[in-house]
N, C-alpha and C positions, 0 to 999 in steps of 0.2 A: 559264253558273253554276258548272259543274262543273270546271270553271279557276278561278273565282273560291274555290270550297271547297276544290281543293288548296293556292292559294296562302294563303288564309288559314290551314289546317291548317300550314305550313311555318312562315309565320310565327309561329304559338304556338308550335309544337317549336324552332324555335330562341329566342324570348323563353324558356322554361322552361328550355334547356339554358345559354343564359348565368344567369338567373340560381342552377341550379345548381351553375357553376363557380364563380360569387363565392362562393357558400355554403361551398364546400369550400375556395374558397383563404383563406376569411375562421377556417377553426377547422378544427384534427387534430388526433390521439390518434397515438400511434406508440407499440407494445408492442415493447419491444426485449429482447434476449439477447446477451450476449456476453463476455469473458475480458480480462482486467489483469493486469497486468507491473508487482508494485508494488516499492516500493525504498526507505530514508529518507533526506532529503536531509539536507546538511551533516552530514555521517558523519566526523569528524576523525581517529577512529582506525580507520576504514576495516574495518570489521568486519560490516558487514553487506552480502547479496548480493540479488537481486533473483530474484522467486519468481511463478510464477503465480498466479492465484485467476479468479473469476468474477462478472458483475453481469448483476442481472435486473428489470427493472422498467418502467416507461410514463413518456412527456413527450407533453402537452399544449402546442399552439402556437395563438395567435393573430395573423394576417396585420393588420397594420397599414399595411400600402404593398406594393407591389409589390416592394420592396427589402427591409424591415424583416420581421419577425416577433419577438415575445415567447411563450416557450416557460417553463416549470416543470415538473418531473418527481420522482418517488421513485425508488430504486431501493433492494434488497436485493445488499450486496457482498459478497465474502469475499477479503480480503488477503493475502497471503504473502509476510513478508521473512527470506531465511534472515540466519542470525547463524553466526560462526567465533570460538568462546572456547571457554577450557580452565579448569578452577578446580584448585588448588592447595592439597591440603590437608594438613597437619602436624601431628604425636601427637608432644607429647614428655611424656612421664608425663600430665597430666592436662588438661597444657594443649593447646586446639583452636582455632588459626586457620583463617579461611574468606579466602583471599584469589582474585581474578578479576583475570585479565590480557587482552589484547586478543591474537589470532593475525594479525592482519590483515597489516600494514606494520612494528608494532611490537613484537614477543614479545617481547621484553625489560621492557617496562613493568609492574610488579604496583601492586595497589590500597593495599597496607597492609604496616606491618611485619610482620616472620616471623622466628624466629629458626634457629639452627643446631640438626638434629633428627637421628634415626639411625633414622627410622621416616614414611618419605615417601609419602601417596597422591595419585596424579594421576588425573582424569578426565577424557576425551577425549569431547567430543561431535561427535558427525555426524549431517546430515541434522536439526541444529537448526532449527526455525523460529517466528518472529511468525504466528498466523492474527488477523484483526483481522476479526470481522462487523459492520458497517456500517449503518443508515440514511443514505441520499444523498438531500440532496434539490437537485439543482440549477434556477440561473435564471439563463434565457440570452438575449441580444440573436440573434437570428440573422439575418445578412447573405444573399439571396439573389441572391448574382451573378451567376448563368448559371442556364440551363434544368440544373434539377435540382441544383446546385451551391449549397452553403451552405457560409461561414465561421461560427463561432460563438465566443462568450464571455460572461464573465459571473461568477459567484459561485457557489459549490456549499459546503452545510450536511452536515456529514456528525456522528452520532450515533452513538457506541459500543453495542453492544449486549453484546458479550461482545469478550474476549481471552485467547487461549491461547498457552502455550508448549510447544513438543512438541520432543524430543530421543533419541538415541541415545546411551546412555551405554555409554564401555567403561570401565572403571576399574581401575587398576594400583596395588598396594602393592611397593614400594620399601622394601630397608634400602639405606639412603645415608650420604655423606660429603658435601653441596654444597657448603660452605665460602661462605654467603652473604655477599654485602661491600651498602653501600650508595652509590648515587652519584646527583646531580644530574641531576631528567630534565625534559624539554619537555612530554610528554602531560600530564603531571599537576602540579598547582599548586607544590608544595613539592620534592616529591623521588620516584624513582623507585625499586626495588629488581630489582637487575641477577641472577638466581640463572644461574651457569654451568652446563654440562651434568654432571648429578651422578655421584658414581664410585658403582655400585652394589657395594655388599661382603657382599652377602648375595643370599635367595636373592626370587624374586619371584612373586607371587600374581597373579591378573587376573578380571574378570566384564563381562558386559553385561546391559544392562536397557535399556527406553522409558520415559521419564519424562516423564509430561504434569501441565498445572497453569493455573490460570485466573489470569493478570496484568492483567485489567482496574481493578484497584485503581493501576498503576502509570503509566496511561495520561488524561490529558484525555477527558471526557465529550464535550466539544464540538469540533469544528476546523472553520476554515473554506480550503476552498482556491479557487484561482482557473483554471477549466478553458479552455483554448484547444483550439479541433479543426474539422474539416471533414468534413463530410457528403456524399454523392452519392445523389439518388434515381433511379431507375430501375422505371419502371410498377410506382409506390409501393412499392418494396423499397426500404428504405434503408441504406447500410454507414455507419458513423459512428465516427470515429478522432479520441480528444482528450488530452493532455494534462492532468493535474491537479497544480498546483502551489502546493501548501501553504502557507500565509501562517501559521498559527498552530502552537506547538510540540505535538508530542505526549507529551510527560512532563515533567508539572508540575517533579520530582527528578531529573534527567539527571548521574547519578555521570560521565560521562566529558565533561560540558561540550559535549557536542555542538549543544546544541537540534536537535534531529532535528526535521523537518519530511514531511509525505507528499511522495511522487514516485510518479507511477502513470500507466499508459499503457493506457488501455481502448478497446478496437475493439467495439462491438457490430453486430447486425442486427436490423434492425426493420420492422414494417411498417404505411406512414401510412395511415388511415382518415380521410377526410374527413366533416366533420359539418356 
């Protein structure tokens, strides 16, 4: 009799355990936190540089088979992208012209006309960065190819919360004789303006300060990217690495004709909870 009770209890425990495992395998929720390295793809002027950011969020997965699962999530992310540019401001009597040019591999390309002048201001930016804060919603198809190992792909929607441009400005005023001339340019549609090294003919003054301002109006509010990633889960702790390839333009009016897109590498650490 005692043996039968023990066998019945063991059978009941095994059934309950099997049901619990089956339930856990169907639904899970994973809070995540991690870091991102972001850049702008399709940067023809080569003026943008990758910088770090962070991501925090949660994903829920529904297993539809032993191999496949569907997941959806929501993240708050802060991406940062560096930029290297200079602004040359010239003043001749009451004429004031603002020209921006790239300092990447094309330091001689200017944006607009300027005339010879006797007084010139050069602003050099350091630590210049775009800070982009977004709400991201990934929808993923997960391939559970091995014990704890998962391959992921799908689509991710991003809504722009706000964007800010921050820079350290070093400002120099020169008295010069620049001798400016015009030549055809490849980077700009019609022409470019070449400024040889200026000849300083008078005193120089300088100052430095930090400048920061909102640039959210320059970006599209809605963007789409394709995530491709891999994750490994060990004792409910999951390390996830994915690359986000942007498929929509970031800027409605890109003055340099780059058609910039998202390019982000994201690594997060999460804890998988079976439901």
